[in-house]
N, C-alpha and C positions, 0 to 999 in steps of 0.2 A: 262476538256474535256479531259477522257482516248483514247490515239492513239493507235493502233493495239499493237505495240510492247510491249506498256505498260502493254497490257491486256495480252500477252502472260507471261511478267513479271512477274507479279502477279499469275497466275496460276503453274509457274516453282517454284515460292517461297513458296508457300502454306503449306510447311512444309512436314514432317512425316507425317501427316492424309491423306494426299492426295496419296502419296507414298505408304502407306499401301494398298488403294486401288487400284492403276495400281500399278503393278511392273515395268512397264517397261518407268515410267516418269523419264526423265535423265534432268541434267543442263547442258545448253549449254552456250556458249559467246557468247552476243551481244553486239551492239554498245549502249553507252549512251541514255538514252531515257529519257523526259522531262515528268511531270506527273503534268497538270495545272488543278487548280478546278475555278470555277466560285463563288464569294463570292457573297452570297447570299444579293437579296435586300433589305431584312428586316432591315441587319445591315448595310446599310451606315451609317459611322461615329458616332453609338452607342458606347457608353461606357458599356458594359455589362460583368459581373461576369455571371458563372455559377458555383453553388456548386457542388464540385466533388460528386457522388455517396457512395465514400467511407466514404467521410466527414459525410456525412446525415445517412448512416448505421452505425455509429461507433458503439454504443450499443441502446438496447432499452432504455436505463434511460437516453439517452440525449434529450434537448429539442433541438429546432430550435437557441436558444439562443448559444446553446454549438457549432453549426453550422457556426451559423454566426462569432462568437469572432476565430473559427480555419483556414475558409477559404474565410473571406473575412477583408476590411480595416474598418468594421463597429465597433464602440464600443460601448459594451453592458454592461450595467451602472445596475447592479445584487446587489440586496437587501439580498440574500442567496439562499440556496438551495430552491425551489421549491416555491419561491417568486417573487414579481412584477421584471423584466425582460425588461429595454425598449431598443432601441437603437439610436444610435448618429451619422449621419451621414453626414461626411464631416464636423464637427463640429455644425450641427444645432440640435434642438430640438429633442424629440423623436413624437412630433406631426405632423414633417417634412418630415416623413418618410413613405411614403403609403403601403399598403400591401391590396395584392388581394390574395384573392384566388377560382382557378376554374373561374376568371375573375369577382368576387364579390369582393367588398372591406370590408375588416377584420375589417380598423380602427372605434375606439367607437366613435359613432355620440357625445355622450357625453365630452370622455376626449381625442378626436383627435389620441389616440395612440395603439398601441397592446403590450398585452401580452406575447413574446415571450416563457416564460417558459412554457403556457400551449399550446405553438402547439409541439408535438411529432415530432422529426424528421424522425422516423420510419412512418410516416402518411403522407411524402413530397415525390413524386416521380420526382417531378422537381421542381429547387428554382434557379431564375435565378436574379441577383444583378443591376439595371439599374440607373446607377451614373448621378445626376445633373442632366442636362438639357434633358437627355432619359428618362426620367422619364415622361416626357409630352406625348409618344408615348402610356405608358399606362394608366396616372391618371394624374387629375392635383394635387395642394397642395403637389407634393412631392419635396419642395423646398432643400432638401436633397437627396432624390432618392426616387425609389420604388424599391419594393421584390413582385416576382409573384411568388405563389406558385402554383403546379396544382399535381393531379393525372391521372394514365396511368392508360389503360387494362393490367391484366395479359400477361406475355413474354412467359410463359409456356402454351404448347397444355395441353387440357384434365385437369383433376382436381387433386390440388397438396395442398399440407398443410406445414403448416413453427410454431411449438410451441419453444418460448425460454422461459428458467426461469434465472433469474438474482437474485442475494442474495448478498448482501452489507454492507459494514461497518453499523453503527448507526440501525441496525434493519431494512433495507430495503430489499423490494421485490419487485420485477418487472417481470408481467409477459405478454408475447404479444403471439397473436395467429392467424395467418393468413389462412383464406380458401380463394380460388379461383380456378376457371374454367373458361377455355377457348375453346370455339368452334367455328364452320365455320363461326358463327352468332352473337352467344350469348357469352357476357364474364361476370364474375361476379366475386366480391371480397370484404369477410369480413375481417376486422381486428379488435382485441380488445386489449387495453393497458390498467393493472392495475399495479398502484405502490402505493408503501405505506412505510411509514418511521417514526422513533420513533425521528428521524433527532436529535438526543441530542447528540452530537459531545463535545469536551472537548477543551478550549480554554484558552490561559492565556489573561485575562480581564487587560488591559492598561491604563484601565478607571476609575478603582476602586482600587488605593492604600491602603494596609492596614498594619497598624501602629504596632510594637510587642512593649512592653512598659513593664518595670521594676515593682517590688514592690509601687516604690514608685513614679507609674504612667510616668516615664519621657519615652522621646520615645527612643528605645535603636537600631532599626531596620525598616526596612519597606519590602515590598515584593507586589507582583502582583500575585492575588490568581487564582491557576485554577479553571475552570467552567465549568456548562452544558450548552450547548444551550436548553434554553428554551421555552417551547409553540411553540415548530416548528415543532410538528408531521403533517402530512400531509395525504391524499388520492386522488389518481385520476383515475379516469376513462373515457376511449375514444373507444367509438366505432363507425369504418367509413365502411359503407355501398357504394358499386360499382355497377352499372349496366350500361353495355355497349349493344347495339348492331347497325349492319351493314346491309341495305338492301339491295337489288340484283340491287336495281335503284342507290344507292352508296349515303342513307340518312345515317347519322353519327345520332344515339341518344346517351346521354349518360343522369343516372343521378347520383347525390351523394350526401349523407346527411352524417355528423360528429355532434355524440354526445359527450359531456363534460360535467361531474359532479364531482366536487373537492371538498374538505373539508381542508383547509389548515389552519393551526395555525402560526401566526405570532409572531416571536421572540420577546422576549425583548429585547430592547437596551441595548449594553454591559455596556451603563450609569446607567440603572435601577436598584435602590439601593434594591429592594424587594429583602429581604429572602425567603419569604412564597409564597403561590401561591394564592395570595389573588386578583392578576389581569391577566386577559384573553383575546387577540384578537382573531381573526376569522375571517377568508372570506371565504365564500362558493360562488359557480357559477355554472348555468346550462345553456349550451349553445347548442343550434343544427340549424346550418349549414345546407342548403339544395340548390343546383343547379340541374337544370336542365337545358340539350343542345341539337340542331341539327346544323348539318351542312351539305352543299352537296355542291359539283362543277359541276356546271354550263360553259365548255369548260373554258374559260379562268377567269371566274368570281368565286368565294369561296363565298359563304353565309353562315352565323350563326345567330340564335338567340338561347338568354339564359333565363334564366327566374330565381329565389333564393329568398329565405327568412332565415331573421336570429332572432332565441329568446333568448334574455339574460337576467337570472334573478339573478341580484349580489346582497348580501348581506355582510356586513361589520360590525360587532359585535364586541364592547369592553364592558366587561362586569369587577366589581368590588365587592370586598368578603370582607369588612372591617374589620367586626369581626373574620373571618376565619372560619366561621359555615357551609360554603358553599351554603351559598346564596345569589346566584349573580342577581348584580341586571344592568342594561344595565347602560351604561352610553355615549355609541352611539350607533346607531343602525339606520346604512344607506341603504338604499333598494332602486334598482335600475332595472326598468324593460323595455326592450328595443324590439321594434319590428321593423324590418328593412323590406320590399319589391323591390325587385329587379329584373331588365328590362334592355335587351342589344339587338341589333339587329346591327350587322357588315358586310360588303363586303368586299372584297379585287378583284381588277382588274389588269392585268398583259397582255396588246395584244401582247406585243412582250417581249425579253429579256433585253431593255434597259429602258422600263418605267414601273412603278406599281402603282397603285391608291387604297388607302384604305379608309376607312371610318367607324366610329362605331357611336350610339347614346347610351348611359346608364343613367339608371332612378334608384334613389335610394328614399323610402318612408320611413321615422325612423317616430317614435311615442314613447315617453319618458314619461315616470313615477317614476319621481324619489325627496328621501329625507330622512331627519334624523326623527323617530320615537320616538325617546329618548326625545326630546328637550321639556321643559314644560314652559308654557306662565308665567312669574313670575305676573302677575297680577290675571288671572283668575285661574290658579292654572289648566288648561285644557293642553292637549298635544299642545304644539306649532303648528302650519300650516307651514311646512319648504317644504312641497312638492312642485314642480312644474310640471306641465302637459304641452308638447309641442310635434308638429308635424311640420314637415321641408320635403319640397320635395327638391330632389336636382336633377338637370339632367346636362347632362355634353353630347359636340359635340365636334366631332373630325374628322379631314381630314388628307390626306397625301400624299404627291407625290413625286417619289423617280425616278429619273434619271440617269444612266448610259451610259454618252454618249461615251466612249471608255472605253476599259477593265479596266484601271488605274484609272479611275477620278470616282468618284460616291459624288451625288449632291441629299439634302432632304429636304424638309421643311415640319413642322406640324404645324397647328394650331386648337386651342382647346378653346372653350367658355364654360361657366357655372353660372347655375344657383343657388342660394341658397334661398330660401325661397322668399321672393318680391323682393329679390335682386339679379343684375348678376355683376360678374366679368368683366374686359375689357379682350379682345380677347389676348389669351397665346398663342404665336410665338416660334416658334423653328426652327432652320437652322442647316445640318449638313453637313461636308464636308469631306470626304475618299481618299485618293491619293497612290497606291501602287507605293513606292518611288524606289524596289527592288524587280525583280522575284526570285535572289538568295535565299535571307532571306525570304522572303513573308514578307519586311517590308511595313508596313501600318501607314500612317499619318492620325491621326483623329483629328476634331476639332468640337466644335459646342457651344453653344451661345443659350437661351432661356429668357424669360420673365416670371413669373410664378405669382400666388398667390393662396395663402390657407385662406379660408375663418373660420371666428369662430366657433368654436365649441358649441353646446349647453348648456355647464356647462359655458360657457363663456358668454354666452348671458343671461343666464335666469338662476343661481344656486342660491339659497336664504340659507342664505344673500350674497349678493355682487357680482353679475350676472352685466354686464353692456351691454344694447341692444344697443350700440350705436358704439362699434365696427367696426372699418375698418378690410378688408381682408388685412393679412399681404404680400408683394409683394416683387419681387428679381429680378434681376438679375445674371444668372448665365453661365459662361463660363468654356470653357476645352479645353486641347490642348493636343495630347499625340501621341505614336507612340506603335508600337508592333510589334512584330517577331515572324515567326514562324519555327522551321527546323524540319524535319523528314525524317530517314531514318531506315530501315527495322529492326533496334532493338533499334532505341533511338527515342526521342520526346523531343524539345525543345521547349519551350514558354513563352518569355517575355513581359511586357508593360509596361508603365510607363507614369501616366496622371499629368498635372500640371492643378490644378481647380481655380478659383477666384468666389466670390459670395459676394453680396449686398443686404442684406433684410433692408427693410424698414417696418414701424408699426408694429414692434415686440413687440407681445402680453406677458407683463409680471405681473404677480399676485402681487399687494403691499399693504404695510398695509394702510389704510384710518385714519383723524383723529376720525371715528368712533374708539373705542378700542377694537381688538380682530376680526375684518371685515377685509377680505381683497379681493380686487375686481382687475379685470386685466382693461391694460389701452394698448393704442399703443404710446410703449414710445420709445424703444429701435431701434438703426440702428446698425446693426451688420455685419462686414467684416469679413468672413471667406475664406483663403485662403490655400492652401498647395501642397502637391504633394503624387499621389499614386503608389505604384510599386507592380506587382505579378509576381513570374517566379512557372513555372508548369517543370518538367522535368522529364522522364520515360528511362530506359534500362532495357533491359536483355541481359544477361552475357553469354557467351560462354556455361557456366555449369549450365545453368536454373536459375540462380537467378536473379530476378526484385527487381529493386529499382526503388522505388518513392517519389519525392519530389515534397511538395506543399508550397507555402511561401509569405506574403506579408508583408510590411511597408508601415506605413501613420504619417508625418508630418505634422499636421493640427495646423493652429492659428486661432481661433475662439471670436474677437475682439468687445468688446462692443464700438459702434464709437458714442453713441447716448448724447443727453445731460443730465446734472446731473437733477434729479425731485426733489433734497434737498439738500441745502447746505453742508448736511454731506454725499452726496453719492459720494465716490471714486472709482465706477467699469468703469469708461469712462478709456477708454485705455486697460485695461485690459483683461484677457483672460475668456471665461464665464466658468462658473461655471462646474465641472464632467467633461472638455474634455482635456483627454491628448495630450501633444505636438504630443508625439512620441507613436506608438502604431506597434506592429509585431508580427508576429503567421508566425511558420510554424508547416508541417506535413511531417516526414518520414517512410516509408513503406518497408522494406523488405519481399518479398516472396521467399520462395524454398518451390519445390513439395507442401506439403500439409500444410505449416508453413506458419506463417504471422507475424512478427515482426513492432507494431506500435509505433512512439512515436512524441507526438505535445508538443510544445516550443509558450508559449505565454509572453509577454513585453509591460507593461502599464508605463510609465512616471506619475511623479505625477500628481495628479486633486485637482485642487484647490475648497475649499466648500465654500469659501465667496468670494464675488463678487469684492472687493479691493484686492482678492489675496493676502491676510494676509500669512507668515507664521508660525503664531503660532502653538501649538499643535492643535488644532480644527479648522485649516484653513487648512488644505491640509491632501491629502489621498497618505501615502507612494507611490512610486513605489515597484513594484513587478515582478516575473518572476514564472511562475506556467510552472510544466511538470509532465508528463500524460506518461504512458508508458502499451503498452499492448501486450500479446501473444496468436496466436489462431492458435488451431491445427484441422482438419478436419478428419473425421476418415468415410471412406465411408463404408457400411456394405451390404449386400446382398437384405435387406429388408427397410433398412433406411440410411441416412447419419447425423453422429453426429458431433457435433461442441463441443469444450472446448475451453472458452476465460477466462483468467485470465486479471483484470485492476488495477493497480494503479494511484492514483490518487494525485497530490501534491508530488507527487517524494521526492522532498526534505525536506516535513515538513515545509514550507514556511507559516508566518505567515503573512498575508494579508486580507485587505479590498477591498471591491468595493466599498462600501459607507459608511461612517462614521458613525461607534456605531453599523455594521454587521456584527459581527467575519464572516469566513469562516472556511471550516473545513479543518485540516489539512490533513498529511498522510492517506491515508483510501482506500480502495481497494474493491474490485466488483470479483463476478466470474459468468458470462452468460453460459448455456448448451442448445446447438439449436438441434431438432430434424426434420428432414427434411423424413418422409416417402415416400417410392418408388412405391407409386400406379400403379397396369397393369403392374409391370417388376418384373421379376423373376432371 
């Protein structure tokens, strides 16, 4: 709560802009004042990371995968540019990270995961990461955590436009256009993003050693050849339409629709020995997401209703041309169509400053049609029926009570219950506590614990061949405790946090080969113990010379160990780190702003990742550690009729040779230039 003296101090320190309006403004000395704020009731004990808008707006070619890598402790497993990018949160699987967009779940009902390479960061206005137990307040199944994504109505009154053109290495072109309008009652925003690239970067292939022989056929030398990335071209189209309306009675209505159309070639592995274009892989996807919402405040009660729909048409096609005559025939033609209907009702009630209650009910109805159309039955010679057609209704009910008996202490309890198909999960409880240890440094201690469940995906249950309809939900206990502190002065701010977490997950679903050769099936087999420490630091300062320095960094130490029983005598995975989970990871972003210049530097580091469950240290058993460096420089140029910005980016500054996934080379040193145009409508 601001005291009168604090308000006076704020007015006096408003800076030159206020002095220009009132030449009589004076600075006087007053006694030291204390500025205290009330901590939000919703945040009691919650471990939440909000992605900085500067990270989301790095450039139009960035996906949410890039933003998460730079701004959080989440490890992104990437198969290369414009290919699958999944999240590992606190050492868990990609399906253990739940993602919502404007309140509607984005996780595929077939796979349970989200491809973050398909989410442009320029289409996200608000991104929050809920760690561990804190995800229970968002949705069930977040054994690692949850990510909420949202859009907001335009901030600039009147009509505005923003256009950005990007040109990069490997014949890459990016175009972004946003048209927006904000009036007294109505607001509208239209965003369009188009990205194309040949993606034919050069790399040294360490999986294909070449030998040099003499006239007698004796090997006299060897080398690793330089090759180009093959079959990696892509084209992405994204369109986002938003409408917002506020009535005189206080009703807030919104509608958002997001359509994406992608056609991506899946680059060949570095171990692929084909020297001709006799094989090609591609993935096409057409997805529509739409959400309509209504909100209104009735005294101390806030209510809201949402309804949404998702349509996803996905095709993976592998073709071969053994004769080299251009007559490609399908080897695999996997197609999936998904319809999801969504509805949600929610309410919040705050009778006073010490109590708050909330509840919501959400429902998803999935309809899936999926299978491989290329398989031929050996007996009949006809196309084999591998399609599965399934429907599933999912219901999630949530209730929460938050209590702050004193300004220093906060206690919250969450309870969630879920139904999937004709089965239910046990109650999912979560408890949160925070304590203001010191007002001087705003030092807050936080602790939370939760029991959580994630039910099997439709592929886990019904995939043909191999689905297992008898699977049980994965279940786990998650605990975390941490401390955070924030300091702020008129010119500088500092925020620090550190959290220790411990998670036990039972009945982990794992796909393994069965006695029937070539067929994999999922079973509840593993018990995984995940534990570690996360740290984050954010700081900014403004010098007397007008320079602004901003720093955002994070680091994580994560152990994710298989504590289950051996499923065969040859199984050596027990007691070992899970595959593709780095023990150490870290990232930071530093920015320097001066007048109309901005210099940005990003640094990322990951320790080695094992590719085999027994943690074999052979050549194919690990992905080496790597450090990534990116730098960019931007200049803003104001003109009478428009604002112009020019930005140059250099990626992989020190030409690092690295991989995120074994056999998937990544681009070395490359660059891009972005030109932004913002017309000044109605201004002279």
